[in-house]
LUMLO-524732 format. One line per field, with one value per atom (N, C-alpha, C): chain; x, y, z; atom name. Coordinates in nm, 2 decimals, decimal comma. Example, Ala and Ser with C-alpha at 12.3 -4.5 7.8 and 13.67 -1.06 7.14 Angstrom:
LUMLO-524732
tinu = A	A	A	A	A	A
xx = 1,32	1,23	1,32	1,28	1,37	1,29
yy = -0,57	-0,45	-0,33	-0,22	-0,11	0,00
zz = 0,78	0,78	0,78	0,71	0,71	0,79
nugu = N	CA	C	N	CA	C
END
This chain:
LUMLO-524732
tinu = A	A	A	A	A	A	A	A	A	A	A	A	A	A	A	A	A	A	A	A	A	A	A	A	A	A	A	A	A	A	A	A	A	A	A	A	A	A	A	A	A	A	A	A	A	A	A	A	A	A	A	A	A	A	A	A	A	A	A	A	A	A	A	A	A	A	A	A	A	A	A	A	A	A	A	A	A	A	A	A	A	A	A	A	A	A	A	A	A	A	A	A	A	A	A	A	A	A	A	A	A	A	A	A	A	A	A	A	A	A	A	A	A	A	A	A	A	A	A	A	A	A	A	A	A	A	A	A	A	A	A	A	A	A	A	A	A	A	A	A	A	A	A	A	A	A	A	A	A	A	A	A	A	A	A	A	A	A	A	A	A	A	A	A	A	A	A	A	A	A	A	A	A	A	A	A	A	A	A	A	A	A	A	A	A	A	A	A	A	A	A	A	A	A	A	A	A	A	A	A	A	A	A	A	A	A	A	A	A	A	A	A	A	A	A	A	A	A	A
xx = -0,71	-0,62	-0,57	-0,51	-0,46	-0,32	-0,25	-0,11	-0,10	0,00	0,03	0,07	0,12	0,16	0,04	-0,07	-0,19	-0,24	-0,23	-0,27	-0,18	-0,05	0,05	0,03	0,00	-0,03	-0,15	-0,26	-0,38	-0,36	-0,28	-0,25	-0,17	-0,07	0,01	-0,07	-0,16	-0,25	-0,34	-0,40	-0,49	-0,41	-0,29	-0,21	-0,17	-0,13	-0,10	-0,23	-0,34	-0,46	-0,50	-0,48	-0,51	-0,41	-0,29	-0,19	-0,22	-0,26	-0,30	-0,42	-0,52	-0,64	-0,62	-0,54	-0,50	-0,42	-0,32	-0,24	-0,33	-0,42	-0,51	-0,60	-0,65	-0,74	-0,66	-0,54	-0,45	-0,42	-0,39	-0,35	-0,47	-0,59	-0,71	-0,74	-0,72	-0,75	-0,65	-0,52	-0,42	-0,44	-0,48	-0,50	-0,62	-0,72	-0,84	-0,81	-0,72	-0,68	-0,59	-0,50	-0,40	-0,42	-0,50	-0,53	-0,40	-0,39	-0,27	-0,25	-0,13	-0,10	-0,09	-0,12	-0,09	0,02	0,14	0,25	0,25	0,29	0,29	0,40	0,36	0,45	0,45	0,39	0,38	0,29	0,33	0,24	0,12	0,01	-0,12	-0,13	-0,16	-0,18	-0,33	-0,36	-0,49	-0,54	-0,44	-0,47	-0,42	-0,49	-0,44	-0,32	-0,23	-0,11	-0,14	-0,08	-0,10	0,02	0,00	0,12	0,14	0,27	0,30	0,36	0,33	0,37	0,29	0,34	0,26	0,14	0,04	-0,08	-0,06	-0,12	-0,11	-0,19	-0,26	-0,34	-0,25	-0,14	-0,05	0,05	0,07	0,16	0,30	0,39	0,53	0,59	0,55	0,60	0,56	0,44	0,39	0,46	0,49	0,57	0,71	0,77	0,91	0,90	0,80	0,79	0,78	0,70	0,68	0,81	0,89	1,02	1,11	1,11	1,20	1,16	1,04	0,99	1,03	1,03	1,06	1,21	1,29	1,44	1,49	1,41	1,45	1,44	1,35	1,33	1,43
yy = -2,41	-2,49	-2,60	-2,57	-2,68	-2,72	-2,64	-2,66	-2,69	-2,76	-2,79	-2,67	-2,57	-2,44	-2,37	-2,38	-2,31	-2,37	-2,50	-2,58	-2,54	-2,53	-2,50	-2,35	-2,26	-2,12	-2,11	-2,18	-2,17	-2,23	-2,34	-2,41	-2,31	-2,25	-2,15	-2,03	-1,99	-1,88	-1,92	-2,03	-2,08	-2,10	-2,16	-2,18	-2,04	-1,94	-1,81	-1,75	-1,76	-1,70	-1,77	-1,90	-1,98	-1,94	-1,92	-1,88	-1,74	-1,65	-1,51	-1,51	-1,59	-1,60	-1,66	-1,76	-1,82	-1,73	-1,66	-1,56	-1,45	-1,40	-1,29	-1,33	-1,45	-1,50	-1,51	-1,57	-1,58	-1,44	-1,35	-1,21	-1,15	-1,16	-1,10	-1,17	-1,30	-1,37	-1,32	-1,31	-1,26	-1,12	-1,03	-0,89	-0,88	-0,96	-0,96	-1,00	-1,11	-1,16	-1,07	-0,99	-0,90	-0,76	-0,68	-0,55	-0,46	-0,37	-0,28	-0,20	-0,19	-0,11	-0,20	-0,33	-0,42	-0,52	-0,49	-0,57	-0,70	-0,81	-0,93	-0,91	-0,94	-0,92	-0,78	-0,69	-0,55	-0,55	-0,48	-0,47	-0,39	-0,43	-0,36	-0,25	-0,13	-0,02	-0,02	-0,04	-0,05	0,08	0,15	0,28	0,40	0,51	0,63	0,68	0,74	0,80	0,93	0,95	1,06	1,15	1,28	1,37	1,43	1,44	1,50	1,64	1,70	1,84	1,94	2,06	2,16	2,20	2,25	2,29	2,40	2,39	2,49	2,62	2,62	2,74	2,85	2,82	2,92	2,97	3,10	3,16	3,13	3,12	3,09	3,20	3,32	3,43	3,40	3,36	3,33	3,21	3,11	2,99	3,04	3,13	3,17	3,25	3,34	3,41	3,32	3,21	3,12	3,05	3,02	2,95	3,05	3,18	3,28	3,29	3,30	3,31	3,19	3,07	2,96	2,94	3,00	3,00	3,11	3,21	3,32	3,28	3,20	3,16	3,06
zz = -4,28	-4,21	-4,29	-4,40	-4,49	-4,44	-4,37	-4,34	-4,19	-4,15	-4,01	-3,94	-4,01	-3,94	-3,89	-3,96	-3,91	-3,78	-3,77	-3,65	-3,53	-3,56	-3,45	-3,41	-3,50	-3,47	-3,38	-3,42	-3,34	-3,20	-3,19	-3,07	-2,97	-3,03	-2,95	-2,90	-2,99	-2,95	-2,84	-2,85	-2,74	-2,61	-2,62	-2,50	-2,43	-2,51	-2,46	-2,39	-2,46	-2,40	-2,27	-2,26	-2,14	-2,03	-2,06	-1,96	-1,90	-1,99	-1,95	-1,87	-1,90	-1,82	-1,68	-1,67	-1,54	-1,46	-1,52	-1,44	-1,39	-1,48	-1,43	-1,32	-1,32	-1,22	-1,09	-1,09	-0,97	-0,92	-1,00	-0,96	-0,89	-0,94	-0,88	-0,75	-0,74	-0,61	-0,50	-0,54	-0,45	-0,40	-0,49	-0,46	-0,37	-0,39	-0,30	-0,16	-0,15	-0,02	0,05	-0,02	0,04	-0,02	0,05	-0,01	0,00	-0,09	-0,10	0,03	0,07	0,20	0,32	0,30	0,42	0,37	0,41	0,37	0,47	0,41	0,50	0,61	0,73	0,84	0,90	0,84	0,90	1,02	1,12	1,24	1,21	1,26	1,24	1,36	1,32	1,42	1,46	1,58	1,62	1,70	1,75	1,83	1,75	1,75	1,68	1,75	1,67	1,72	1,80	1,91	2,00	1,99	1,97	1,96	2,10	2,13	2,26	2,24	2,13	2,10	2,18	2,20	2,27	2,20	2,27	2,20	2,10	1,99	1,89	1,92	2,03	2,06	2,12	2,17	2,23	2,13	2,12	2,03	2,07	1,97	2,00	2,09	2,08	2,17	2,31	2,34	2,47	2,53	2,45	2,50	2,54	2,46	2,49	2,62	2,64	2,77	2,89	2,87	2,98	3,01	2,91	2,94	3,01	2,97	3,03	3,18	3,21	3,35	3,43	3,37	3,45	3,47	3,38	3,40	3,50	3,52	3,61	3,75	3,79	3,93	3,98
nugu = N	CA	C	N	CA	C	N	CA	C	N	CA	C	N	CA	C	N	CA	C	N	CA	C	N	CA	C	N	CA	C	N	CA	C	N	CA	C	N	CA	C	N	CA	C	N	CA	C	N	CA	C	N	CA	C	N	CA	C	N	CA	C	N	CA	C	N	CA	C	N	CA	C	N	CA	C	N	CA	C	N	CA	C	N	CA	C	N	CA	C	N	CA	C	N	CA	C	N	CA	C	N	CA	C	N	CA	C	N	CA	C	N	CA	C	N	CA	C	N	CA	C	N	CA	C	N	CA	C	N	CA	C	N	CA	C	N	CA	C	N	CA	C	N	CA	C	N	CA	C	N	CA	C	N	CA	C	N	CA	C	N	CA	C	N	CA	C	N	CA	C	N	CA	C	N	CA	C	N	CA	C	N	CA	C	N	CA	C	N	CA	C	N	CA	C	N	CA	C	N	CA	C	N	CA	C	N	CA	C	N	CA	C	N	CA	C	N	CA	C	N	CA	C	N	CA	C	N	CA	C	N	CA	C	N	CA	C	N	CA	C	N	CA	C	N	CA	C	N	CA	C	N	CA	C
END
């Protein structure tokens, strides 16, 4: 470190390392407080979604026959 350029180079290196460490710490704290998948302002779903679709136990042909019988009367 005989030259002032060496001192400036070391100073810039330490400054960059400090900025990277602080940014990484802030990022980790933010991600811990806001887990992925929970957007700010997004509604929280507390109840499971219920499907109103017909039961899959019945064949499509049986469903069609049931509709035809109800339209005939």
